C-alpha positions in Angstrom: -7.4 -35.0 9.4 -8.9 -32.2 11.5 -9.2 -32.6 15.3 -12.0 -31.0 17.3 -9.5 -28.5 18.5 -8.8 -27.6 14.8 -12.4 -27.3 14.0 -13.0 -25.0 17.0 -10.1 -22.8 15.9 -11.5 -22.6 12.3 -14.9 -21.5 13.6 -13.3 -18.9 15.8 -11.4 -17.4 12.8 -14.4 -17.7 10.4 -12.5 -20.0 8.1 -14.0 -23.1 6.4 -12.4 -26.5 6.0 -12.7 -26.0 2.2 -10.6 -22.8 2.4 -7.9 -24.6 4.4 -7.9 -27.5 1.9 -7.5 -25.0 -0.9 -4.6 -23.4 0.9 -2.9 -26.7 1.5 -3.3 -27.5 -2.2 -1.5 -24.3 -3.0 1.5 -25.4 -1.0 1.6 -28.7 -2.9 0.9 -27.4 -6.3 2.6 -24.0 -6.0 1.6 -20.8 -7.9 2.1 -20.3 -11.6 4.4 -17.5 -12.7 2.8 -14.8 -14.7 3.5 -14.6 -18.4 5.2 -11.2 -19.1 4.8 -9.3 -22.4 7.3 -6.7 -21.2 7.9 -3.9 -18.8 5.6 -0.9 -19.1 7.3 2.3 -20.3 6.4 5.8 -21.4 6.5 4.4 -24.9 3.9 1.7 -24.0 1.8 1.7 -20.9 2.9 4.7 -18.8 1.2 8.0 -19.4 3.4 11.1 -19.3 1.0 14.1 -18.9 1.9 17.3 -20.8 1.5 20.6 -19.1 -1.6 21.7 -20.9 -3.4 18.4 -20.0 -2.4 18.7 -16.4 -4.7 21.7 -16.1 -7.6 19.8 -17.6 -7.2 16.9 -15.2 -6.7 19.1 -12.2 -9.9 21.0 -13.0 -11.7 17.6 -13.4 -10.7 16.7 -9.8 -11.5 20.2 -8.5 -15.0 19.9 -10.0 -15.5 16.4 -8.7 -14.8 17.5 -5.1 -17.7 19.9 -5.4 -20.2 17.0 -6.0 -21.7 14.8 -3.3 -19.4 12.0 -4.1 -17.5 10.4 -1.2 -13.7 10.5 -1.1 -11.5 8.5 1.4 -7.8 8.3 2.1 -6.9 4.7 2.9 -3.7 4.2 4.8 -2.3 0.7 5.6 -0.8 1.4 9.0 -0.4 -1.8 10.8 3.2 -2.4 10.0 5.6 -2.5 13.0 8.6 -0.1 13.1 11.0 -2.9 14.1 12.6 -3.1 10.7 13.3 0.7 10.8 15.7 0.0 13.7 17.3 -3.3 12.5 20.7 -1.5 12.4 20.3 -0.3 16.0 19.3 -3.8 17.1 22.4 -5.1 15.5 24.4 -2.5 17.4 22.9 -3.6 20.6 23.9 -7.2 19.8 27.4 -6.3 18.7 30.5 -6.9 20.9 31.5 -3.3 20.8 30.0 -0.4 22.7 30.8 2.7 20.6 29.5 3.3 17.0 31.6 1.6 14.3 29.5 1.3 11.2 28.7 4.3 9.0 25.0 3.9 9.9 25.7 4.0 13.6 28.1 7.0 13.4 25.5 8.9 11.4 22.7 8.1 13.8 24.6 9.3 16.9 26.3 12.3 15.2 22.9 13.7 14.1 20.9 12.4 17.1 19.5 15.9 17.9 18.1 16.3 14.4 15.5 13.6 14.9 12.0 14.7 15.7 11.9 12.2 18.6 15.1 13.6 20.2 13.3 15.7 22.8 11.2 12.7 23.9 14.3 10.5 23.9 16.2 13.1 25.9 13.5 13.4 28.5 13.3 9.6 28.7 17.1 9.3 29.3 16.8 11.9 32.1 14.0 9.9 33.7 15.8 6.6 33.4 19.4 7.6 33.9 19.2 11.1 35.4 21.2 12.4 32.4 20.3 13.7 28.9 20.9 11.7 25.7 23.8 13.9 24.5 25.6 13.7 27.9 25.2 10.0 27.9 26.7 9.7 24.4 29.6 11.9 25.4 30.2 9.4 28.3 30.2 6.4 25.8 26.8 5.1 27.1 25.5 4.7 23.5 23.7 1.4 24.1 21.8 2.8 27.0 20.5 5.6 24.8 19.4 3.1 22.2 17.7 1.0 24.9 15.8 4.1 26.0 14.6 4.6 22.4 13.7 1.0 21.5 12.8 -1.0 24.6 9.5 -1.0 26.7 11.1 0.6 29.7 11.8 3.7 27.4 9.9 5.0 24.4 9.4 1.4 23.1 9.8 2.5 19.5 11.0 -0.9 18.5 7.6 -2.4 19.3 5.4 0.5 18.0 3.8 0.9 14.6 5.5 3.4 12.3 2.3 5.6 12.3 2.8 6.5 15.9 6.5 7.5 15.8 7.5 11.2 15.7 8.8 11.8 12.2 8.9 15.6 11.6 9.7 18.7 13.7 7.5 21.7 13.9 7.6 24.8 16.1 4.1 24.0 17.5 4.8 20.4 18.2 6.4 17.5 16.4 4.3 15.2 14.2 3.7 11.6 13.5 2.8 10.0 10.1 -0.8 9.9 11.3 -0.8 13.7 11.7 0.9 14.1 8.4 -1.7 12.0 6.6 -4.5 14.0 8.1 -2.8 17.2 7.1 -2.1 16.0 3.6 -5.7 14.9 3.1 -7.0 18.4 3.4 -5.0 19.3 0.3 -6.7 16.9 -2.1 -9.4 14.9 -0.4 -11.5 17.7 1.3 -15.1 17.7 0.0 -17.5 20.7 -0.5 -18.4 20.5 3.2 -14.7 20.8 4.2 -14.8 17.2 5.4 -11.8 14.8 5.1 -12.3 11.0 5.5 -9.3 9.0 6.5 -9.2 5.3 7.2 -6.3 3.5 8.8 -5.8 -0.2 8.9 -4.1 -1.0 12.2 -3.2 -4.0 14.3 -5.7 -4.9 17.0 -3.1 -4.4 19.8 -2.4 -0.8 18.7 -5.9 0.4 17.6 -6.5 2.1 20.9 -3.2 4.0 20.7 -4.2 5.3 17.2 -7.6 6.4 18.6 -6.0 8.2 21.5 -3.5 10.0 19.3 -6.2 11.2 16.9 -8.5 12.2 19.7 -5.8 14.3 21.3 -4.8 16.1 18.1 -8.0 16.2 16.0 -9.4 19.5 17.2 -6.2 21.3 16.8 -5.8 20.0 13.3 -9.3 20.9 12.4 -8.9 24.5 13.8 -5.6 25.0 12.0 -6.5 23.4 8.7 -10.1 24.6 8.4 -11.4 21.1 7.9 -13.3 18.4 9.8 -11.9 14.9 10.0 -13.8 11.6 9.9 -11.3 9.1 11.0 -12.0 5.4 11.0 -10.0 2.2 11.6 -10.1 -1.5 10.8 -8.0 -4.5 11.5 -6.9 -7.3 9.2 -9.7 -9.8 9.4 -8.8 -13.1 11.2 -10.6 -15.0 8.4 -7.8 -13.8 6.0 -5.1 -15.5 8.0 -3.5 -18.5 6.2 -2.4 -21.8 7.5 1.3 -22.5 7.8 2.9 -25.8 6.9 6.1 -27.7 7.6 8.7 -28.5 5.0 6.7 -31.6 4.0 3.6 -29.4 3.3 1.8 -30.8 6.3 0.0 -28.4 8.6 2.5 -26.8 11.1 1.4 -27.5 14.6 2.4 -25.7 17.8 3.7 -27.4 20.9 0.1 -27.8 22.1 -0.8 -29.5 18.7 -2.8 -26.5 17.6 -2.7 -25.3 14.0 -0.6 -22.3 13.2 -2.1 -19.5 11.2 -0.2 -16.4 10.0 -1.4 -13.1 8.6 -1.9 -13.4 4.9 0.1 -10.2 4.0 -1.1 -6.8 2.8 -3.3 -8.6 0.1 -5.7 -9.4 3.0 -6.5 -5.7 3.1 -8.7 -6.0 0.0 -11.4 -7.1 2.4 -10.9 -3.9 4.4 -10.9 -1.8 1.2 -14.0 -3.5 0.2 -15.8 -2.4 3.3 -15.1 1.3 2.6 -18.3 3.1 1.5 -16.7 5.6 -0.9 -16.6 6.5 -4.6 -12.9 7.4 -4.8 -10.2 6.0 -2.5 -6.6 7.2 -2.3 -4.1 4.6 -1.2 -0.7 5.5 0.2 1.7 3.8 2.7 1.9 5.1 6.2 5.6 6.0 6.0 5.5 8.0 2.7 5.0 11.4 4.1 6.8 14.8 4.0 6.8 18.0 6.1 4.4 20.8 5.3 6.9 22.6 3.1 6.8 19.8 0.6 3.1 18.9 0.7 1.9 21.1 -2.1 4.1 19.2 -4.5 2.7 15.9 -3.2 -0.9 17.2 -3.4 -0.5 18.4 -7.0 0.3 14.9 -8.2 -2.4 13.3 -6.1 -4.9 15.6 -7.7 -3.5 14.9 -11.1 -3.9 11.1 -10.6 -7.5 11.6 -9.3 -8.4 13.9 -12.2 -7.2 11.3 -14.7 -9.2 8.6 -12.9 -12.5 10.4 -12.9 -12.0 11.5 -16.5 -11.3 8.0 -17.8 -14.0 6.5 -15.5 -16.6 8.9 -16.8 -15.7 7.9 -20.4 -16.1 4.3 -19.5 -19.5 5.0 -17.8 -20.7 6.7 -20.9 -19.8 3.8 -23.1 -21.4 1.3 -20.7 -24.6 3.3 -20.7 -24.6 3.4 -24.5 -24.1 -0.4 -24.6 -26.9 -0.9 -22.1 -29.3 1.2 -24.2 -28.7 -0.9 -27.3 -28.3 2.3 -29.3 -24.7 1.6 -30.4 -23.2 1.8 -33.9 -20.2 0.1 -35.4 -18.3 3.4 -35.1 -19.2 3.5 -31.4 -17.9 0.0 -30.9 -14.7 0.9 -32.7 -14.2 3.9 -30.5 -14.8 1.8 -27.3 -12.3 -0.8 -28.5 -9.8 1.9 -29.2 -10.3 3.3 -25.7 -9.6 -0.1 -24.1 -6.5 -0.6 -26.3 -5.0 2.9 -26.2 -6.1 4.4 -22.9 -6.4 1.2 -20.8 -3.7 -0.7 -22.6 -5.7 -3.9 -22.9 -4.7 -6.1 -25.8 -7.2 -8.7 -27.1 -5.3 -11.2 -29.3 -8.3 -12.4 -31.3 -10.7 -10.9 -33.9 -14.3 -10.6 -32.8 -16.6 -12.7 -35.1 -19.8 -10.7 -34.3 -20.8 -7.4 -32.8 -22.5 -9.2 -30.0 -19.2 -10.8 -29.0 -17.5 -7.4 -29.1 -20.2 -5.9 -27.0 -20.0 -8.6 -24.4 -16.2 -8.2 -24.3 -16.4 -4.4 -23.9 -19.0 -4.7 -21.2 -16.8 -7.1 -19.3 -13.7 -5.0 -19.6 -15.2 -1.6 -19.0 -17.5 -2.5 -16.1 -14.7 -3.0 -13.5 -13.0 -1.1 -10.8 -10.6 1.6 -12.0 -7.2 2.5 -10.6 -4.7 5.1 -11.6 -1.2 4.4 -10.2 1.7 6.9 -10.0 5.0 5.4 -11.3 8.4 6.8 -10.5 11.6 6.5 -12.6 13.7 3.6 -11.3 16.6 4.9 -9.3 17.4 1.7 -7.4 14.7 1.8 -4.8 13.2 -1.5 -3.8 9.7 -2.5 -4.8 7.5 -3.9 -7.6 7.2 -2.4 -11.0 4.8 -1.7 -13.9 4.4 -4.5 -16.5 2.3 -5.7 -19.2 1.2 -9.2 -18.3 -1.0 -11.9 -19.8 -4.3 -12.4 -18.0 -6.2 -15.7 -17.4 -8.6 -14.8 -20.2 -5.8 -14.4 -22.7 -5.8 -10.6 -22.9 -2.8 -8.6 -21.8 -3.0 -5.6 -19.6 -1.1 -3.4 -17.1 -0.2 -5.0 -13.8 2.1 -4.2 -10.9 4.4 -7.1 -10.3 6.8 -8.2 -7.6 9.9 -10.2 -8.2 8.3 -13.3 -6.6 5.7 -13.4 -9.4 8.4 -13.7 -12.1 10.0 -17.0 -13.2 13.7 -16.6 -12.4 14.5 -19.1 -15.2 12.6 -17.1 -17.8 15.4 -14.9 -19.4 12.9 -12.6 -21.2 10.9 -12.0 -18.0 13.9 -11.4 -15.8 15.4 -9.0 -18.4 12.2 -7.1 -18.4 12.2 -6.9 -14.6 15.8 -5.8 -14.3 15.7 -3.2 -17.1 12.3 -1.7 -16.3 12.3 2.1 -16.4 9.9 2.7 -13.5 8.9 1.2 -10.1 5.8 1.3 -8.0 5.8 3.8 -5.0 2.3 2.7 -3.9 0.5 5.8 -5.0 -3.0 4.8 -6.1 -6.3 6.4 -6.7 -9.2 3.9 -7.0 -12.7 4.2 -8.4 -14.7 1.4 -6.7 -18.3 2.1 -7.9 -19.9 1.0 -11.2 -21.7 3.1 -13.8 -24.9 2.4 -12.0 -23.4 3.9 -8.8 -23.3 0.5 -7.0 -20.2 -0.6 -5.1 -18.2 -3.3 -6.8 -17.5 -6.4 -4.7 -13.7 -6.1 -4.9 -13.1 -9.6 -3.8 -14.5 -10.8 -7.2 -11.6 -9.1 -9.0 -8.7 -10.9 -7.3 -6.6 -13.4 -9.2 -6.1 -16.2 -6.6 -3.2 -17.6 -8.6 -1.0 -14.7 -7.8 -0.2 -15.5 -4.2 3.2 -16.8 -3.2 4.9 -19.0 -0.7 7.6 -17.7 1.7 9.9 -19.4 4.1 9.8 -18.5 7.8 10.6 -20.1 11.2 8.8 -20.4 14.5 10.7 -21.3 17.7 13.6 -22.5 15.6 11.5 -24.7 13.3 11.3 -24.0 9.6 7.9 -23.4 8.1 6.2 -22.3 4.9 3.8 -19.4 4.9 1.2 -18.6 2.3 1.0 -14.9 1.2 -2.3 -13.8 -0.4 -2.2 -11.9 -3.7 -0.8 -8.5 -2.9 -3.1 -5.6 -2.4 -1.9 -3.7 -5.5 -0.7 -6.8 -7.3 -2.9 -9.9 -7.7 -5.7 -8.5 -5.4 -6.3 -5.8 -8.1 -5.4 -8.0 -11.1 -8.8 -7.7 -12.8 -9.1 -3.9 -12.4 -8.7 -1.4 -15.2 -5.3 0.1 -14.6 -3.6 3.3 -15.8 0.0 4.1 -15.0 1.1 7.7 -14.8 4.6 9.0 -14.5 5.1 11.1 -11.4 8.4 12.6 -10.1 10.6 10.9 -7.5 10.0 13.8 -5.2 6.6 12.2 -4.4 8.3 9.1 -3.0 9.8 9.6 0.4 9.5 6.4 2.4 11.2 5.8 5.8 12.6 2.3 5.7 15.4 2.9 8.3 15.5 5.4 11.1 18.3 7.3 9.3 16.0 8.0 6.4 14.5 10.6 8.7 17.8 12.6 8.4 17.3 13.0 4.6 16.6 16.6 3.6 13.0 15.8 2.6 12.2 14.8 6.2 13.8 17.8 7.8 11.5 20.8 8.4 
């Protein structure tokens, strides 16, 4: 089945024939839908923290930062900005030359309010000997957009979001990379005033990230009273997945070589696993705000982190007691109550013996921890918090996407549509065990939670295999706590006009 050319490619990517066979099996067999108990809510599964407890958790995080523990901000930043500009690309392809749609009219009417305007204006002067505003007044709108998107200009259409100018400041406008560094000082700075930030980037843009950070790092450190340790990684080629044609046979290029595609953000569990840290914050590259709003953001990051270390320490204490053998029936009842009430894990059966209960508790408590902020659903896209049945028969908190839910299951679809909260990708993760050893995070992935998407290549249809999502199936077997946070903490930039929202204006 595999040619020598195929085998050479597999070796180059670090992929085995067994892995490819398993992926091909997934295309033929499909992935099972998850069994949904219901949507998580503040009544069941989502913690709403009262004011007096906020102080307790904030102090817990403040005290934790004084220790020698290592804290890292992990920012997936490889995504291209092309989707941000889809409306402008549509304008370029349209058979009219002046703005017609509401989106287009808003973009040009408020062009000077974008942080990138000065750079765009200078680029227009360089390319066309006129500024962007003058060109718009002459009806040369498409040339202005070309100066923004295309390689002969700013090339924003081919750049990653992290390198675009998002926010305006008197001392110089700032990219999401700069905003993440700045934000990190507010909740991830250790006792030595050090902030560790890790960006996952595409290989082709890694050098640009490095150059940007190198150019700005000293200024940020001087202004913010911190030192930054910035690291980068790329999605590993070994996590790419094989593509197939519509008959589920390996898709072959014109030169007869196999086609592999990136396996989605779930592949980043490998990158996360390589981070040597005790606590890891995860937040998307485009969910940033100007300095005037950062204290609010930081408050809730610290709250989530305080809840994490508090719950994690309780679990560590229970595990140490279990290991010592000095555990009473009352202790076991307390531990079981903790898993049921605090971690929202439901075990459907009665334990016949104390030994069976101890083994269950050890298995459930000795896992990575994550605390996830959840925002009230106001129509934003994204997955949501649910209670789902696990492969071992227990039910626990999971973040699910619509692709994981059976569209023909009326109960599951009703739960998805009527869920009160959604996932803004706001996670704090504890990735070391009670013995202070790092977990192998790849051992806690549910491989049955991937999905198949339909794509095309050079006009030919194909199927692509998406790995279990980073905060979905890749963290399926983690201990999970959902915490309600305000919508003010969720400020993504999905389209370029989102930068005109008040929360992105300085």
